[in-house]
C-alpha positions as CSV (number, residue, x, y, z in Angstrom):
1,M,26.5,80.3,95.6
2,K,29.8,80.6,93.6
3,L,31.0,79.1,90.3
4,S,33.8,76.6,90.2
5,A,36.8,77.6,88.1
6,D,35.6,75.4,85.3
7,L,32.2,77.0,85.3
8,K,33.8,80.5,85.4
9,A,35.8,79.6,82.4
10,F,32.9,78.2,80.6
11,A,30.8,81.5,81.4
12,A,33.7,83.4,79.8
13,R,33.6,81.3,76.6
14,L,29.9,81.7,76.6
15,G,30.1,85.5,76.9
16,H,27.9,86.0,79.9
17,E,28.7,86.9,83.6
18,F,26.0,85.4,85.8
19,A,24.5,87.4,88.6
20,R,22.8,84.2,89.7
21,P,25.2,81.5,89.4
22,A,22.7,78.9,90.4
23,L,21.0,79.2,87.1
24,L,24.1,78.1,85.2
25,I,24.7,75.3,87.6
26,E,21.1,74.0,87.0
27,A,21.5,74.4,83.2
28,V,24.6,72.0,83.2
29,T,23.0,69.5,85.6
30,H,21.7,66.5,83.6
31,P,18.7,64.6,85.0
32,S,21.0,61.7,86.0
33,M,22.4,64.0,88.7
34,S,19.1,65.3,89.9
35,S,17.8,64.8,93.5
36,P,15.2,66.3,95.8
37,G,17.8,69.1,96.5
38,R,19.2,69.5,93.1
39,A,17.3,70.7,90.0
40,D,18.2,69.4,86.6
41,N,18.2,71.2,83.4
42,Q,15.1,69.7,81.8
43,R,12.7,72.7,82.6
44,L,15.5,75.2,81.3
45,E,15.9,73.2,78.2
46,F,12.1,73.7,77.4
47,L,12.4,77.5,77.9
48,G,15.8,77.8,76.1
49,D,14.4,76.2,73.0
50,R,11.7,78.8,72.7
51,V,14.1,81.7,73.5
52,L,16.4,80.5,70.6
53,G,13.5,80.0,68.3
54,L,12.4,83.6,68.7
55,V,15.9,85.1,68.3
56,M,16.5,83.0,65.2
57,A,13.2,83.9,63.7
58,E,13.9,87.6,64.2
59,A,17.4,87.2,63.0
60,L,16.3,85.5,59.7
61,L,13.8,88.1,59.0
62,E,16.4,90.9,59.3
63,H,19.0,89.0,57.4
64,D,16.7,88.5,54.3
65,P,13.8,90.9,54.3
66,D,12.6,89.7,51.0
67,A,12.5,85.8,51.8
68,A,9.2,84.1,51.7
69,E,8.0,81.9,54.4
70,G,8.9,78.8,52.3
71,L,12.5,79.8,52.4
72,L,12.6,81.0,55.9
73,A,11.2,77.8,57.4
74,P,13.9,75.4,56.4
75,R,16.6,77.9,57.4
76,F,14.9,78.2,60.7
77,N,14.8,74.5,61.2
78,A,18.5,74.2,60.4
79,L,19.5,76.7,62.9
80,V,17.4,75.5,65.9
81,R,17.6,71.8,65.5
82,K,19.5,69.6,68.0
83,E,22.4,69.2,65.8
84,A,23.0,72.9,65.6
85,C,22.7,73.3,69.3
86,A,25.1,70.5,69.9
87,A,27.6,72.0,67.4
88,V,27.6,75.2,69.4
89,A,27.9,73.2,72.7
90,R,31.0,71.6,71.3
91,E,32.6,74.8,70.3
92,I,32.3,76.2,73.8
93,D,33.0,72.8,75.4
94,I,29.8,72.4,77.5
95,G,30.7,68.7,77.8
96,K,33.6,69.6,80.1
97,V,31.3,71.2,82.7
98,L,28.3,68.9,82.6
99,K,27.2,67.3,85.8
100,L,26.4,63.8,85.0
101,G,25.4,60.6,86.9
102,R,27.9,57.7,86.8
103,S,26.1,55.8,84.2
104,E,25.9,58.7,81.8
105,M,29.7,59.4,82.3
106,I,30.6,55.8,81.6
107,S,28.4,55.7,78.5
108,G,30.1,58.8,77.0
109,G,27.4,61.4,78.0
110,R,29.8,64.3,77.6
111,R,30.0,63.6,73.8
112,K,26.3,62.6,73.1
113,E,24.7,64.9,70.6
114,A,21.1,65.0,72.2
115,L,22.6,65.6,75.7
116,L,24.8,68.5,74.4
117,G,22.0,70.1,72.5
118,D,19.7,70.0,75.5
119,A,22.3,71.6,77.7
120,M,23.0,74.3,75.2
121,E,19.2,75.1,75.2
122,A,19.2,75.1,79.0
123,V,22.2,77.5,79.1
124,I,20.4,79.9,76.8
125,A,17.4,79.8,79.3
126,A,19.8,80.4,82.2
127,V,21.1,83.6,80.5
128,Y,17.6,84.7,79.8
129,L,16.3,84.3,83.3
130,D,19.5,85.8,84.7
131,A,19.6,89.0,82.6
132,G,16.7,89.2,80.2
133,F,15.9,88.6,76.6
134,E,18.6,91.1,75.2
135,A,21.3,89.4,77.0
136,A,20.1,86.0,75.7
137,R,20.0,87.4,72.3
138,R,23.6,88.8,72.5
139,V,24.8,85.4,73.6
140,I,22.9,83.6,70.9
141,M,24.1,85.8,68.0
142,A,27.7,85.7,69.2
143,H,27.5,81.9,68.5
144,W,25.1,81.6,65.7
145,A,25.7,84.7,63.6
146,H,28.1,82.9,61.3
147,R,25.6,80.0,60.9
148,I,22.9,82.5,59.8
149,D,25.3,83.7,57.0
150,A,25.8,80.2,55.9
151,V,22.4,78.7,56.4
152,E,21.0,79.7,52.8
153,E,23.2,77.1,51.3
154,D,22.9,74.4,53.8
155,A,19.5,74.6,55.4
156,R,17.3,73.0,52.9
157,D,16.3,69.6,54.2
158,A,17.9,67.1,51.8
159,K,15.4,64.4,52.3
160,T,12.5,66.9,51.5
161,A,14.4,68.1,48.5
162,L,15.0,64.5,47.2
163,Q,11.4,63.7,47.8
164,E,10.2,66.7,45.8
165,W,12.6,65.6,43.0
166,A,11.1,62.2,42.9
167,Q,7.4,63.4,43.0
168,A,8.1,65.8,40.2
169,R,9.0,62.7,38.1
170,G,6.2,60.6,39.1
171,L,8.3,58.4,41.5
172,P,7.3,57.3,44.9
173,P,9.1,58.9,47.9
174,P,12.7,57.6,48.5
175,S,13.3,54.9,51.0
176,Y,16.1,54.8,53.6
177,V,17.6,51.5,54.6
178,Q,20.2,51.0,57.3
179,T,22.9,48.8,55.8
180,A,25.4,48.9,58.7
181,R,26.0,49.8,62.2
182,S,29.3,50.0,64.1
183,G,31.1,51.5,67.1
184,P,30.2,51.1,70.8
185,D,26.7,51.6,72.1
186,H,27.5,55.1,73.5
187,A,28.9,56.3,70.1
188,P,27.2,54.2,67.3
189,V,27.9,54.8,63.6
190,F,25.2,54.2,61.1
191,T,25.3,53.6,57.4
192,I,22.2,54.5,55.5
193,C,21.4,53.8,51.8
194,A,18.9,56.3,50.3
195,Q,17.1,54.6,47.4
196,L,14.7,55.5,44.6
197,K,12.4,53.1,42.6
198,N,14.4,53.9,39.5
199,G,17.4,52.2,41.0
200,A,19.3,55.2,41.9
201,E,20.9,55.0,45.3
202,E,23.7,56.5,47.5
203,K,25.2,55.6,50.9
204,A,26.3,57.8,53.8
205,T,27.8,57.2,57.3
206,A,27.2,59.3,60.3
207,G,26.9,59.3,64.1
208,S,23.0,59.2,64.0
209,K,20.5,57.8,61.8
210,R,19.0,61.2,61.0
211,Q,22.4,62.6,60.0
212,A,23.2,59.6,57.8
213,E,19.8,59.8,56.1
214,Q,20.3,63.5,55.4
215,A,23.8,62.9,54.1
216,A,22.7,60.1,51.9
217,A,19.8,62.0,50.4
218,K,22.1,65.0,49.8
219,A,24.6,62.7,48.0
220,L,21.9,61.1,45.9
221,L,20.4,64.4,45.0
222,A,23.7,65.9,44.0
223,R,24.3,63.0,41.6
224,L,20.8,63.1,40.2
225,L,21.2,66.9,39.6
226,Q,24.5,66.4,37.8
227,A,23.2,63.7,35.5
228,P,22.3,64.7,32.0
229,P,18.6,64.8,31.3
230,S,17.2,61.5,30.0
């Protein structure tokens, strides 16, 4: 089985030459295109998630030998979550080579964050099965290394940090209220308001509820930390 020109170009962007091209084809085949004779990428996604997790765990330990588990865990979560995988997928343009059913193509599947993240994990598994763990680690580090350098500043879960701030001051956990939704069904935009019982609140808008909640929490926490003590 040979790769198409688009898949060859994608493999070059990824940084791995496949000895077993069928693995890459399977990795970019969405379930909407599966059939009795065509495997989809769900099983590879399951494996790729675990391979990515192991590589990131090792990399974080090497990057900061003195960091406690309490610091490592949020950094790890930031590096392996679906948003991070989707960001890498966009950088190497997985969307261009995804094999999608008609309904997914019409609904903008090539831009969907969850779909891109799943495909990235499947591609990692394809590399692992094609050439082993070290090959998978090289590919992962080529696309995640700069994220590891930056994760100390950005990894901490803003919602968790805001909740800890509130609890330390005897306040109940913050609430998150969706105040608006716009855009087409295949690319919705959500506006979320993070609220505390003391009246403090901030809004944020993003392409998923989770991102909007995180952004609102981050904005509210930043304002609270800048405010003079009462």
